[in-house]
C-alpha positions in Angstrom: 0.0 0.0 0.0 1.8 3.1 -1.3 0.7 6.7 -1.3 2.3 10.2 -1.3 2.0 12.2 1.9 3.6 15.6 2.2 5.8 14.9 -0.8 7.1 11.6 0.7 6.1 8.1 -0.3 4.4 6.1 2.5 4.1 2.4 2.4 1.9 1.6 5.3 -1.4 2.5 6.9 -1.4 5.2 9.5 -0.9 4.3 13.1 -3.3 6.2 15.4 -2.4 7.4 18.9 -5.7 8.6 20.3 -5.3 6.1 23.2 -1.7 7.2 23.9 -2.7 10.4 25.7 -3.2 10.8 29.4 -5.7 12.8 31.4 -8.4 14.7 29.6 -9.4 13.0 26.3 -6.7 10.3 26.9 -6.8 6.5 26.9 -8.4 6.1 30.3 -11.3 8.5 29.6 -12.0 7.4 26.1 -11.2 3.7 26.0 -11.3 2.8 29.7 -7.7 1.6 29.8 -4.5 3.3 30.9 -1.4 2.3 28.9 1.9 2.7 30.6 4.7 4.5 28.7 7.0 1.6 28.6 4.4 -0.5 26.8 3.7 2.2 24.3 7.4 2.7 23.7 7.8 -1.0 23.0 4.8 -0.9 20.7 6.3 2.0 18.8 9.6 0.2 18.3 7.9 -3.0 17.2 5.7 -1.3 14.8 8.5 0.8 13.4 10.7 -2.3 12.9 7.8 -3.9 11.0 7.7 -0.9 8.6 4.9 1.2 10.1 6.4 4.7 9.7 3.3 6.9 9.4 2.0 8.1 12.8 -1.2 10.1 13.4 -1.8 12.2 16.4 -3.5 15.5 17.4 -3.2 18.3 19.9 -6.4 17.1 21.7 -5.2 13.5 22.3 -4.6 13.7 26.0 -4.4 17.5 25.4 -0.9 17.4 24.0 0.5 14.4 26.0 0.2 12.1 23.0 2.2 14.5 20.8 4.9 14.7 23.5 5.2 11.0 23.8 5.4 10.5 20.0 8.0 13.3 19.9 10.2 11.5 22.4 10.1 8.3 20.3 10.7 9.6 16.7 14.1 11.2 17.2 16.5 10.0 14.5 13.7 7.9 13.0 12.5 8.0 9.4 8.8 8.7 10.1 6.0 10.7 8.6 3.9 12.7 11.2 0.3 13.6 11.0 -1.3 16.0 13.5 -4.4 18.1 13.8 -5.8 21.4 15.2 -9.3 21.4 16.7 -10.6 24.8 15.8 -12.3 27.2 18.3 -16.0 27.7 18.2 -15.3 31.3 17.3 -12.5 31.9 14.9 -9.4 33.5 16.4 -6.9 35.1 14.1 -3.6 33.2 13.9 -5.1 30.3 15.9 -3.7 27.7 13.4 -0.2 29.2 13.5 -0.3 29.2 17.3 -1.6 25.6 17.4 0.9 24.3 14.8 3.8 26.0 16.6 2.8 24.3 19.8 2.4 20.9 18.1 5.8 21.2 16.4 7.3 22.0 19.8 5.8 19.0 21.5 6.8 16.8 18.6 10.3 18.2 18.4 10.1 18.7 14.7 10.2 21.8 12.4 7.7 20.6 9.8 4.7 18.3 9.9 4.0 16.0 6.9 0.3 16.4 7.0 -1.7 19.0 9.0 -5.4 18.5 9.5 -8.2 20.9 10.4 -9.8 18.5 12.9 -13.3 19.9 12.5 -14.8 22.1 9.7 -15.6 24.9 12.0 -15.0 28.4 10.5 -13.8 26.5 7.5 -12.7 29.3 5.1 -10.9 31.4 7.7 -9.0 28.4 9.0 -8.1 27.0 5.6 -6.7 30.3 4.5 -4.4 30.3 7.5 -3.3 26.7 6.9 -2.7 27.5 3.2 -0.2 30.2 4.3 1.5 27.8 6.7 2.1 25.4 3.9 3.5 28.1 1.7 6.0 28.9 4.5 7.1 25.2 4.4 5.8 24.3 7.8 3.3 21.8 6.4 3.7 19.1 3.7 0.1 18.3 2.9 -3.3 19.8 4.1 -6.2 17.6 5.2 -9.7 18.1 6.5 -11.2 15.7 9.2 -14.8 15.1 10.0 -16.2 17.1 7.1 -19.3 16.3 5.0 -19.2 16.5 1.2 -20.2 20.1 1.0 -17.6 21.1 3.5 -14.9 19.1 1.6 -15.8 20.9 -1.6 -15.7 24.3 0.2 -12.2 23.4 1.6 -11.0 22.5 -1.9 -12.2 25.8 -3.3 -10.8 27.9 -0.5 -7.4 26.2 -0.7 -7.2 26.4 -4.5 -8.1 30.1 -4.3 -5.0 30.5 -2.0 -2.7 28.6 -4.3 -2.6 25.1 -2.6 -4.8 22.0 -2.7 -6.7 19.7 -0.3 -4.8 16.4 -0.4 -6.5 14.3 2.2 -9.8 13.7 4.1 -9.9 11.8 7.4 -13.3 10.6 8.4 -15.0 8.0 10.6 -15.3 4.9 8.3 -16.5 1.5 9.2 -19.1 -1.1 8.3 -21.4 0.9 10.5 -20.9 4.3 8.7 -21.0 3.2 5.1 -24.4 4.9 4.3 -23.0 8.2 5.4 -19.4 8.0 4.1 -19.7 6.1 0.7 -20.5 9.3 -1.3 -17.6 11.1 0.3 -15.2 8.2 -0.4 -16.3 8.0 -4.0 -15.8 11.8 -4.4 -12.3 11.6 -2.9 -11.3 8.7 -5.1 -12.6 10.5 -8.2 -10.7 13.7 -7.3 -7.5 12.0 -6.2 -7.9 13.1 -2.6 -6.5 10.5 -0.1 -9.2 9.1 2.1 -8.0 8.0 5.6 -10.5 6.1 7.7 -10.5 6.1 11.5 -12.5 3.9 13.9 -12.6 1.1 11.3 -13.1 -1.3 14.2 -15.5 1.0 16.0 -13.1 1.2 19.0 -13.2 -2.6 19.3 -16.9 -3.4 18.6 -15.9 -5.1 15.3 -12.7 -6.6 16.7 -14.3 -9.8 18.0 -13.0 -9.1 21.5 -16.3 -7.7 22.8 -20.0 -8.4 22.7 -23.2 -7.8 24.7 -22.0 -10.1 27.5 -18.3 -9.0 27.4 -18.9 -5.2 27.1 -16.4 -2.4 26.9 -14.7 -1.2 30.1 -17.2 0.7 32.3 -16.8 4.5 32.8 -15.4 5.0 29.3 -16.6 7.0 26.4 -16.8 3.9 24.1 -19.0 2.1 26.7 -21.3 5.0 26.9 -21.6 5.4 23.1 -21.9 1.7 22.2 -24.6 0.0 24.3 -25.2 -3.7 24.9 -28.4 -3.3 22.8 -26.2 -2.2 19.8 -24.0 -5.2 20.4 -27.0 -7.5 20.2 -28.2 -5.9 17.0 -24.8 -6.5 15.3 -24.3 -10.0 16.6 -24.9 -11.6 13.2 -22.3 -9.3 11.7 -19.8 -10.2 14.5 -20.5 -13.9 13.9 -19.9 -13.6 10.2 -16.6 -11.6 10.8 -15.5 -14.5 13.1 -16.4 -17.0 10.4 -14.2 -15.2 7.8 -11.4 -14.8 10.3 -11.4 -18.6 10.9 -11.4 -19.1 7.1 -8.4 -16.8 6.6 -6.7 -17.9 9.8 -6.4 -14.3 11.1 -7.8 -12.2 13.9 -11.4 -10.9 13.5 -10.1 -7.3 13.6 -8.2 -7.9 10.4 -11.5 -8.7 8.5 -12.8 -5.2 9.1 -9.4 -3.9 8.1 -9.4 -5.9 4.9 -12.9 -4.7 4.1 -11.9 -1.1 4.4 -8.8 -1.5 2.3 -10.9 -3.2 -0.4 -12.9 0.0 -0.7 -9.9 2.2 -1.3 -9.5 3.5 2.2 -6.2 4.1 3.9 -6.8 2.8 7.4 -5.8 4.5 10.6 -5.3 1.8 13.2 -4.7 2.4 16.9 -1.9 0.3 18.4 -1.3 -0.1 22.1 0.5 -3.4 22.4 3.5 -4.9 20.4 1.4 -8.0 19.5 -1.1 -5.8 17.8 1.5 -4.5 15.4 2.4 -8.0 14.3 -1.3 -8.8 13.8 -1.8 -5.7 11.8 1.1 -6.5 9.5 -0.3 -10.0 8.8 -3.8 -8.6 8.2 -2.7 -6.1 5.6 -1.8 -8.9 3.4 -5.3 -10.4 3.3 -7.8 -9.9 0.5 -11.3 -11.0 1.0 -13.7 -12.1 -1.8 -16.3 -9.8 -3.4 -19.2 -11.9 -2.2 -17.8 -11.7 1.3 -17.5 -7.9 1.0 -21.2 -7.7 0.0 -22.3 -10.0 2.8 -20.4 -7.9 5.4 -22.1 -4.8 4.1 -25.6 -6.5 3.9 -25.4 -7.6 7.6 -24.1 -4.2 8.7 -27.0 -2.4 7.0 -29.6 -4.9 8.2 -28.5 -4.4 11.8 -29.8 -0.9 11.8 -26.9 0.3 13.8 -25.4 3.6 12.6 -22.4 5.0 14.4 -21.5 8.7 14.8 -19.1 10.2 17.3 -20.3 13.1 19.5 -17.6 15.3 17.8 -18.8 14.6 14.3 
């Protein structure tokens, strides 16, 4: 899987680090788990040795703590870094310059390979600022996250009017969002905009590790947003994913991954353990059959479960 990011050729999916942050909006609050730094460092080294060199983070992941940790690990490493600014409700002049400067400082780098507007708030004002930052050489590529089709088009127009282009979209993409995201994906593929999908496993709901009886950790954002009732509704989908996993002799999580890749999506996969990196490497080599792709989508749509984050 090769693609160009910030003028550099990338050969892997993106590795997400939302769970790497601490405190507010960190791993404990969102996922119900706290991952110690030594474990995450080992995960990074294992993934890097396996060829995963594209790392995605954001200023709001642990409110800067994820960026700081990634920054401590990438010194003298050949990596591509993706980070994001979550815009204010009311536009503030130079907010993107201030946010990018702070992110670069936490990451310990002088240029980010791709910089995302994390939400389409105040879209035109923010994109004009980000266009200028790219012209100054502080950004390799510009992306928009969590935008609908109209907002993506508006971002394109604004950036083109300012002499640059929109190169990537990063949206929530899974078997439980296909009704909402398919038009956007098709538009991006037609217009040669890279489409990066996050939450492909629905934070573990499609991983095969959880169900209505073995629910997410309590007191976590994912437990609150994905109820036991939803798990019961998608049980046939979970069972079919398990059937395919047994057929291909891989983990269930890799079936959802293979499905996303088959659609032309560049997956963003969160890793928190070294073993997950090895499993991901193996899963990226799997191709599932067209009739299996159709059955996965049929069962997902029939479940009636549609997922959307509170931030979307």
